[in-house]
N, C-alpha and C positions, 0 to 999 in steps of 0.2 A: 504494500500500500504506500502511495506517495502522498505528501501533504498538499493541501490546497494553498498554493503559493500566495494568491491574492488575500485570502483570509488570514494566513499566517503573518504576512507582511503587516496587515492592519493591527493584529494583536501586538506584534513587536513594537510598532510605532506608537501604540497606545500605552505601552508598558504594562499590558495585561498579560503577564507571564503565566499566570495560572491557566487562563483560557488557552494560551498557546500550547502548553504542555498537555493539558487534560483534553481539550476539544480537538486539537489537531495532531498532537504526537501520540495520543492514546495512553498517557500515564494516568495514575490514580490520584484522587484527592487525598492529601494528608491532613492531619490536624493543623488548622491554620490560625490558631490563637497566638498572637505575638508573645514571645517569651523574652524577658529582659535578662541580660548578663553583663558582667564587667570584665574588661581586659585592661590591665595597666591603669586602673583608676578611671577608665572611660566607659560610659554606658552605651550598650548596643541592644537592638531588638532583632530577634530572628523569627521569621514567619515561614511556615511551610508553603511551598509553591506546588510541588508535585512529588510523587513517590512511586517507585517501581521496585518491588521485591527487595526492599530494604535500602535501596539507593535513594538518597534524598536530594531534592532541589530546594534550597533555602534562600530567601531574600533577607539581606542584612542591611539594617539602617542604623546610623549613628545618631545619638541624641543631639549631637552638634549640627546635624543636617548635611554634613560633608562626607564624601567617600573617604574612608581612612587611608593613610599612607601605606606604602608597600610593607613596611616592617610590621605594622599593626594587622594588616590583612593576613600576613603569614601566621601571626600569633592567634588570630581568630580561627583560621583554618585548623590549626593544631588543636584548639579547644573543641571545635565542632567534631573533629575526628574521634574524640573520646565517646561521642554519642552515636555518630554515623560515620563509619570508616570510609564508605564510598559516598561522595557528595559533590555537588556543584553549587557554588555560592554566587549569588547575584547581588553585588553591592549597589545600592541606589542612593541618590541624594534626596534631600527633603522635597524638592520641587518635582521629582520624578522626571528629570530631563536628561540625566546621565546614569548609565549603568555600566558596571565593570563585572564581567563574567569570569569567574575564577575557578580553575580546575587544576589539580596537581597530579602529575603522572608519577607513579612509583615504579622503579626498576631496581629490584633488590633493595639495598639500603639507601639508594639514591632517590632524590625527588626532583622533579622538573616542573616549574611553575608555568602554566599556560593561562594567559588572561586576554580578554578581548573587550575593548571599550566600545559601547554602543550609545550614541547620543540621539535624542529625539530629533527627527527631521531627516535622518539618513534613511535610505530605502531599506537597507539591511539585507538585501538579497544575497550578497556574498557571505554574510554571517548565517543566513538561513540555510545556505548550502551545506554548512557544517552540521546542521541539525538533522539532516536527512536520515542519518543512521539511528536516530533516537526514536523513530516512528515504531509504534507497537501495533500490530494487527491483531484482530480477534483470533485468527488461526494460530498466532503465537501462544495464546493462552490455551487453546484447544490441544495443541501438540506438546504442551509442557515446556516450551522454549523460553519461559520467563523465569529467571532465577537471579539471585544477587550477582552471580558470576557473569551471566549473560547481560544483565543490565549494566554492570560496570564496564563490560566490553563495549557496550553501545556508546557510553561516554567516551571511552578511549578512541573508538572509531570516529566519533564526531570531532573531537578536539586534537587528535593525533593521527590525522587521516592519511592514507596512502591508497589512491584510487587508480593505479595503473592497471591496464587491461592487457595481460600477457597473451591471452588467446587471440585478440585482434592483431597483435604484433605478428604472431606466427602466420596467420592467414594473410596479412598484408605483405609480409616478406615474400610469400609464394606468389601473390598477385603481382608484386613489383617486378619479379623476374619475368613473368608471362607478358606483362604490359610492355616491358622493355623490348621484347622480341618482336612486338607488333608495331613498333615505330619505324617507319621507312623514311628515307631521305636524309638521315644523319649518318655520315660515314664513320665518324670518330666514336669509338666505344664510350669513352669518358663523357663526351658531349651528349651522347644518347642517354646515358644513365642520368646525367644532370637534368636533361629536358624531361625525362620521365618524372623526376621529382618535382620540377616546376609545374608540370601539368596536373599531377596528383594533388599538389598543394592547392592549386586553384579549385580543383574539383571538391576537395574536402571543405574548403572555405564556403563554396557554393552550397554544399550539402548541409552544413551547419545553418546557413541562412534559410534553406528550404525547410528544415525541421523546426525553425522558429517562425514559420509561416510568413516570411518576409519576401517571398518571390511571387510575382504575378497574382496579386490579390489573395494570397494565402494558400497557394497550391502546395500541399504537403508532398506531392510526388512530381514536382515540377520537372526534374531532369529525366525521370523515367517516362513521363508523358511526352516530353519533347522528343526523346529518342524514338519512341513509337511513331510519332507523327512524321519525323524526318525520314524514317525507314520506308515510309510509303512513297517518298519522292525518288528514292534511288538507293544504291548500295554504297556503303562506306563513305557517307558524306556528312555524318554527324559532326565530325571534327571541323571540317572546312566550312560547312554551310550553317552550322548552329553555334558551336562552342567558341570559335574565334570571333564571330560577330557579338556573341553574348559578352565575352571578356572585354574586347577592345572598344566596342561601341555601346554596349549595354551598360556594364559597370563603369566603362571608361569615358563615357560622354554624357553630359547633361541631356535630359530628355528632349529639350528644345532643339538640340543639334542632331537628333536622329531622324532619318527619313521614315515615311509612313510604312514602307515595306518592312523595314527592320522592326518597327514597333509592333507590327502585326505578328512577325515571326517570334520575337522573344517575349512579348507580353509586357506587363507593367513591371519594370525593373528600376530600382533606385540607383542613382548615380553615386559611385563610391570612390572614384579617383584612386590615388595611391599607386605606388610602383608595382604592386601586384598585378594591375590590369593595364599597364603600359606594355607595348611590344618588347619582348625580351631580346637580349643580345643574340641568343641562339636562334630566335625566329628571324632576325635580320641576316644572320650568317647562313642559315639553311632555309631557303624560300620555298622548297618543294616537299615539305613534311607531309606524310600521309599516315593515318592511323585508322585501323579497321573499326567498324561499329561493334564487332564482337569484343574488342578490348574494353570498350566502355560498358557493354552489357555485363562483363565480368566485374568491373569496378562497382557498378551500381548494385549488382547482386550482393556483393560483400557488404557494402555500406548499409543495405536495407535490412541486414540480419542483426543490426545493432541499434540501440537507442542513442541518438545523438543529442548531447546536452552541452549547452554553451557555458558550463561551469558555474554560473550564478544561480541556476535553478536546481534544487535537490531532487534526486531520483533514487539513488542508492541501489541501483540494479546491477547485477553481475554483467549484463551486456551493454553497460553504459559507456559511450565514447565521449570524452571531453578533451579540450585542447591540450591538457597535460600529456595525453596519450601520444600526441604528435612528437613531443620531445623524447618520450620513451622509445618510440619507433626509430627516430633518427639515431639516437645514441646507441641503440642495439644494432641497427642495420649496418652502420659503417664498420670498417675494420677497426675494432677497438684497440687491439694491440698495436697496430701501426700508428694510430693517431693518439693513443693514450686517453681516449675519451670514454667516460663512463657516466651513466645516468645518475644525477645527483638527486637524492630523495628530498621531497618537500620539507621534511623536518629540518634538514640542514640548510636548504636555501632560505627558508622563511626565517629561521633562527638568526642566521648570519646577517640577513638584510635588516631584520628588526634591530638587532644589536648595533650594527654599524651605522645605519641611517639615523636611528634614534639618538645615538651619542653625538653624531655630527650635528644634528639640528639643535640639540641642547647646547653644544659648544658655540654654535653661531648665535643663539639667543643670549648666551652669557657675555659674548663680546659686544661691547657698545658699538652702535652703528655710527657711521660718519655724520649722519644727520642726528645731532644730539636730541632734537625734539622727539624723534621716534622712540628714544629710550626713556623719556620722561614718565615717571610713575611706575617704572618696573619694580617689582618686588624682589627681594633677595631670593635667589634660586638655590635652595638646598634640596635637590630632588632625588638623591640616591640613584642617579643615572637612570631614572624612570621617566620617559617622556609622557606617560599617562598622567603623572603628577602635574606636569606643566599644562597639558591640555585640559585638565580639570579646572585650571585657574587662569584661563585666558582673559585678558582685558582688551580694550579697543586698540591700544598701541601694539600689543603683541600680535593681535590678528592682522593688523596692517603690515607689520614687519614680515610676518610669515607669508602672507598672500602676495605681497608686492615685491619682496626682495629675497627672503631666505629660500622659500620653496621654488620659485621659478628659476633661480640661479644655480640650484644644485646640479652638479655634474657627476653622474654615477656611471662607472665603467666596469664591464667584464671583458678583459683582454683575451679570453679564451671562451667566447660566449656559447659555443656549441649551438644547441637548439633553443637557447634563450631562457633556461630555467631560472638563472639568477636575475635576469632582466624582468621576467614576469613576476618573480617574488618581490623585487624592488618596487615594481609598479604597485603591487598589492599593499606593500607597506606604506607607500606614499598616498595611495587612495584613502586609506583609513585616516591618515593625518590630515590630508586636505579636507575630507568630508567633515571631520570634527571641527576644524578651524572655520570652515564656511558656515557650519551650523551655528557656531558661537558668534561669528561676524554679523549674522542677521540681527543680533541684539544691538548692534552699534551702527545702524545705518545713518546716524548723524555725522559719522566720521567720513569726510569727503572721499578719501582714497578707498576706503572699504566700499562706500556706496558706488564708486566708479567700477570697482572690480565686479560687484554683484550685478550691476547694470549690464556689463559686457556678457557675463555668464547667462543672464536672463534672455539674451538674444538667441540663445540656443535652446532647442526643444527639450533637451535632457541635460540636467546639471551633471549627473554621473558621467555621461558620455563626454561632456566638455572637459571635465577634470581629467579623465583618463587620457583624452587626446592631448591635453596640455602636458601631462607627465611624459607621454611617449615622445612628444615633439621636443620638449625643453630639457628633459633630465637624463634620458637614457642613451648610453653609448655602448657599442659592442664591436669586437673584432674577432674574426676566426679565420683560420687558414683555409677552411672549406667553404666554398661559395654556397653549397647546399645548406650548410648549417645556418648561415646568415639569413637565407630565405625562409627557413623554418622559424627562426627566431622572430622575424618580422611578422610572419603569418600568425604566430601565437599571440603576439601583441595586438594584431588586428582583431583576432577572435575575441580576446579579452575586452577590447573596446566595443565590439558589436554586441557583446553580452549585456552591456549596460542599457541597450535600447529595449524598451518594453513593448513598443509598437513600431511599425515600419516607418512612420513619419518622423521618428526620433533618429533615424539613421542619417548621418552626415558624412561628407567625404572623408575617407581614411587619411591619416597624416602621411606626409611625404618624408620618409625617414631613410631614404637610400644613402644619405651622407652622414647619418648617425651610426648606422649598423653596417659595417663594411667588411669585405673579404681581404685578407692579406696575412702576411707572416708577422705576428705581433713581436717576435723576438729579433727580427732583422729589419732595420730601418732607422731613419734619422729622427731623434727626438728634438734636436736642435739643428736648424738648417743654416748653413753658411750662405747668407744672402749675396755677399760679394762673389763667392765662388759660383753661385747659380747664375749671376749676371755675366760673369766672365765666360761661362759656357755659352750663353746666349750671344755674346759678342763674337765668339769664334764661329758660331753657326751663321751669323750674318756675314762674316768675312768670307765664308765659303759659299755665299749666295743662297743659303737656306733661309726660308721665312721663319722668323722667330714668333714670339707671342704677338697676336693681334686681336683686338676686340671684334666680336661678332656683331655687326651692325643690326642684325635682325632682332637683337634683344631689347631694343628700345620700346617703351610704352607697352609693357606686358600686362600691367595691372591698371594703368591709368596714365593720364598725360603728365603727371607730376614725376614719373620715374624715367630717368634717362641714363642708361648704363654708360654711354659714351663719356659723360662728364667725370666718371670715376677715374679715367685714364689721363686726365689733363694735368695731374700734379707732376710737373717737370722735375721737382726735387726728389721725388720718390724713386726708389730703385725698381727695376722691372719686376723683381720678385715681389716687392711690396704691392705693386700694381696688380699683379696676378692674384695675390691673396685678397685684395680689396674686391676685385671683380668676382672671384669665387665666393667669398662670403656674402656679398650683396646678392648674387644670383641664388645661392642656397637659401637666403632669407626670403626671397621672393618665391622660391619653389615651395618652401614650407608654408608661406602665407596663403598660397592658393587653396590649401586644404581648409582654411578658416574663412575663405571668401564665399559668401552666399551668392546664388544666382542673381538675387535682387541687387546686390552691391557690386556685381562684376562690371568692369568697365565695358562700354559698348564698342569693344575693339573688333576689328575685322576678323580676327582669328577666334575660333571657338576655344573654350577653356582647355580642352584636352590637347589642342595644338600648342597652346601656350606652354603648358607644363612639359610637354614632350620636347619642345624647342629649348626650354630652360635646362631640362635634364641633359639633353644632348650637348648643350653649350658647356655645362659643368663637366660632363664626361670628357669633352675635348680638352678643356683646361687641365684636367687631372692627368690625362694621357700624355700631353705635351710636357707637363711638369714632372711626371714620373720619370720620363726619359732622362731629364737633367739631374733629378735627385738620385737616380740610379748611378749616374756617372760620378756624382759626389761620393756615393757610397763605395763605388769601385776604387776611387782614389784612396779612401780610408783603408780598404782591404789591401790593395796592392802597393800604394805609395807609402802611407803612414805605418802600416803594420807588416809590410813585406810578405804578405801571404801569397802563395802560389797554388795553382790548381795541380792536384796529383791524380794523374790518370792511372787507375788501377789496372794491372794486366793479370791475365789468368795465371801466369807463372812469372817469377822474377820480380825485380824491384819496380816500383811505380815510376812513371815518367812525369817529370814536373814541367810546367809551362807557365807563362804569364797569364794571369786572369784576364778575361775579356768581359764585355758588357753582357753577353748572353749568359755567362755564369752567374752574374748578379740578378738578371731578370728571372732566371730559373728559380731563385729563392723566393719570388713573389714578395719583395719587401713592402712593409707598410710604414710609410713615412709620417710618423705621428705629428712632428712639428709643422708639416704642411697641412694635413687633413684636419687637424684639430688645433690650428694655430690660435684660435680665439680662446680655447681652454688654457693653453700654455701661456698666453698673455696674462692670465690671472694666476699663474704659478703652477698649474697642473690640475688634475682631477681632485674633486672633493672626497670622493669615496671610490674604492676599487673592491669589488666582491667577485671571487672566482674560485673555481675548482679546476686548476690547470692540469695538463697531462703530467704523468709521473714517470714516463719512460726514460731510460738511458738513451742518449743520442748516439746511436751506432747502427751499423747494418744488422738486420735481422734475417739470417739465412732462411730459417724455416718459413717465415712470412713471404719472402720473395719466391721461394720454390713452390710454395702452396699455390701460387698463381698458375703453375705449369704442371702440377701433378695432384691428382685426387688422393694419392697415397699419402702425400705429405700432410694433407689436411687432417689426418687421423690424429686425435689427441694423444693416443697411447703409443705412438711410434717411438721406439727407443733410438738412442743416438747412433748406434751402429747401423740400424736399418735406414735412418735418415742419411747418413754419410754415403751409404751404398746407392741410394736413390739419387742423391745430389751428384755423385760422380757420373751416373748414367745420364742424367739430364744435361750435364755440361759437355757431353759429346756432341750436342747440337750446337753448331756455330752461332745460331741466332740467340739461343738461351745463354750461351757463354758470353756473347757480346753484351747482352742485356744485364747479365750479372755483374760484369766489370763496370758498365755504365752506372748501375745502381750504387755500387760501392764507392765510385768516384765522387758521388754527391756529398760525402761526409767529411773527408779530411780538411778541406779548406774552410768549411763552416765551423768544424771543431776548433781549428786554429783561431778563428775569429772569436769564438766564445772564450777561449783561453787567454787572449791577449787584448781584447777591446776594453777601453776605459769604462764603457757601460757595464761591463761584467767583471770588474776588478776584484769582486769578493767570491768568485767561483772556486778558486783553487786555494786550499789552506796549507799552511806550512806548520808542521808540528815537529819540534826538536830538530829544526833545520832541514826537514825532509818534506816533500810534497805529500799530502794525504788525500785519499779519495779522489783520484784524478779523473774518474768517469764524469762525463758531462750529463747531468740529469735535468730534464726539462723543468721539473718543479723548482729546482734551485735557480734556474735562469728566470723563471717567472716571478719568484720572490723578489729578486733584485730589480727586474723590470718594473714590477708594481711600485717598488720604492721610488724609482726614477720618474715614474709617471705621475706621482702624487704631488700635490702642493704641500707647503708647510702647514701642519695641523690637519692634513687629510687623514681619513680613516681607511684602513684596509682590513678586510676579512677574507681569509683564504683557507682552503682545505688542502692539506699537504701531508706527506708521510711523516711518521714520528722521527724519522732520521734527522729532521731539523734539529732535534735536541739530543740525539744519541751518536751520530756519526762524526768521526774525526774530520771527514771531508767537508762538513758544514760549519766547522769552527769559525771560519772567516765571516760567513753569513751571520752566525750568532753574534759575533762581535759588532757587525754592522747594526743589527737589530737593537742591541743593547746600548750602543753608543750614539746612535742617530735616530732612534725611535723610542716610543714608550709602549711597551707590551701591555695591552689592556685586557687580554684574555688568552688562555692557553688550555684547551680542553682535549683530553686524549680519549679515543674510542678504539674498540677492537672490532674487526669485521666478522666475528664469530657468527653473528646473525645475518650475514650477507647484506650489510648495509649497501655495499656495491654489488649488485646482482651479477651473476656469471663469473664472479671472482670468488672461488670457493675456498681459497686458502685463508687462514686466520692471519691478520696483520694489524698493526696499530697505525692509526693516523691521527692527526691533530687538526682542530679548528683553531686557527691563530688569528687574533686581531691585534693591530698595532696602529699607533698614530705617529706620523712623521714629525720630527722636531726641527728639522733644518730646511731652509728654503730652496737650496740649489741641488739638483739631482746628483751632481758630481762634486759637491763640496767636500773638502777634506774632513776626516773624522776628528771631532773635537777631543782635546786631551782632558778628560775628566777622571775623577777618582773612580767612578763606576767603570769607565772604559779600561782602567788599569787592572781590574780584577781578571782572573782567568775566566774563560767562558764556562767552565764547569762550576765555579763558585756562583756565577750569576744565575745559571739555570737551576742550580740547587735551590737558591733563594726563591726564584720565581715559582718553581714547582711546589714549594712548601708554603708559599704565601696564600693568604685567604682568598685573594682575587682569582688565583689560578688553580685552586683545588679542583680536581677533576669532578665534573658533574655540576658544579655550581652554576645556577642560572640556565641549565639546559644545554 
């Protein structure tokens, strides 16, 4: 049985928790007479809300009328546990406008606090989705499935939830392989696989909309019905005659720009914009793609066997598909060993995001703003690092600072974003904060800046949709070496956005975030760009008769007659690199602004809106391609000139042949030049927060993985070393495989040399007793130092890494960096005995590490402090025994 979402939402908004649990969730009425009790000399009342087999839901109210602080809440929970071991406490204020739901997870002797703040005025749909597992059906009573153990498990499932669908992954994996084989017109295997993912992403997005009744006046079987109709017209034309027009002209064009024939074919479709429905680079490269109707019949047949749920609405069914499943599919589908990518469970992503972002916001609130007037009337903040304490006590000035400065300016990065698990979790954390601040801000409409913010938000049909869209556009950044990963990450954010719409009229254009979430090698690329060196390369090109940077004149007047891109380039005193940055940033700002531009406010330009954003994106892409070439040359100079690194061509037998590096060797690394793409972020010192679970693999050739591509025998997990060596020797008798094996191995030496000698990675090699220790290059070690270099002073980092960070001799130098140049704010150790990382069956320890950067410049010399003079073993012993870092504290 699923709950009535409309009625449940109303009960939650009315703070009628008894009706919510009894009428909708099926729990029993408990004794509801208020009982008074004292904790630390303060008086509280507890009132029964609902009961199930001995598990109690209690409402707690303080005589002071305020929700008690975190320390008192913990003491109250301890007292309640003497009466009811299994419980959920709902703390409310006197006006019944704020509630804090408090549940404690027990794991052996450890306890982990889980709380959720709900404020009157929020829709609460995301919170209601957590309560789906609490529903009790009559048949549960009939079959004897209601006991204190099962009831306690329901609480755990609601507040400690893991909703990944493994069965769907297995079937999807098989489908993906079949779908791949039916794509014709793409000659390159890698491109064909990539395009299969692009198309399936679009189809899944469309299917989510279909099941939310948002397509063609609520047609629940829209795609199936259209496929049947198109098949009547001819064979294998669904892709060409229907899907492409639907994507590029239906979702991709405002309705006023569609011709009548198209409107008739696709029906009533909402304009969504977004990079998802612009023509893909692969579609421009391969213009004769053909896909059979049978391929789409198989896809829709699989999709129809599951219940599709856009995350915000609870269902609790075994066959439920929600956007989190897309991340699970991607992380499982790719070669995990090769890329070191593993699915990160929501418990970890949400905990790290909450902890890191909350601390960051608290720090920003504590720091006086440049505008002293904004800080007037601020109360002293002694908040025990608990943001909820701040949100419970907001005044007009704090609301103003949060809405107009602190929240919109936050920059949050995942440098190994994969399918976007941390980005989605960060968005969820910010949604809750934004929603609470907005709810409180409505009490202060006499404050002009608050009134202005609320007025702008009121122009949009859904406040939740608008807030999510702002977060996705303003706050979130991600980079991953796999293009497929970044596309899934964007898709998941789009789905989370669409989930906010309760009716189709609330759908607005998707945000344009192609230049927030990007593909590239996070570990290779320039953080600081030498503008003079860049300009010198441009002068050399001009001297050779090559055309250097030039402004695209078609970019004028894209949104209105006040915008003239050409004026950006008339600053004669600016370097060419600075001009390019200005043009790029202005163009990206316009590109993003399109998503917030309503049809009514759109300039009566000769171009339609879809043409404008496509031209803008193409212009930015061209700027990036032209700049990438010069930036790669600067990087080549660092490799070859500054570090004297050479390419080592590995031979099947004998010594490697060395040669001078060339630009193709650098391009093959797919460098991501941080200082160029995110120059505006680094102009402010770097990212505010970095949250990541980076790859943990050693950077070296993996023979078994390489030869598994050429032999089914090698893919067997139980193949012993002797059998593998025999099979490898046999495979190398093929000249083609031998050449590929040598080429594969040759990709590693010059990159390893860079990691060992570059100033960006000066803490990778440790010296112990005069000898180098742990000389293997591990990707997680590289990412720790990379994260440090990408953060601003005072920035917060939360990262999941192996426990070797505090046990291995080879990480001594990294430890010294962390303790001399950062403040460790949390260190929590876990073991994989319960397969926290699925498909990794061995038991190993890993840590969730959070730290704050203390110094402003990425490559600043280490300060000479007393702390830094201690041995790393002494420092770590202190930290591991300190109250802050005791394992298990805070979850």
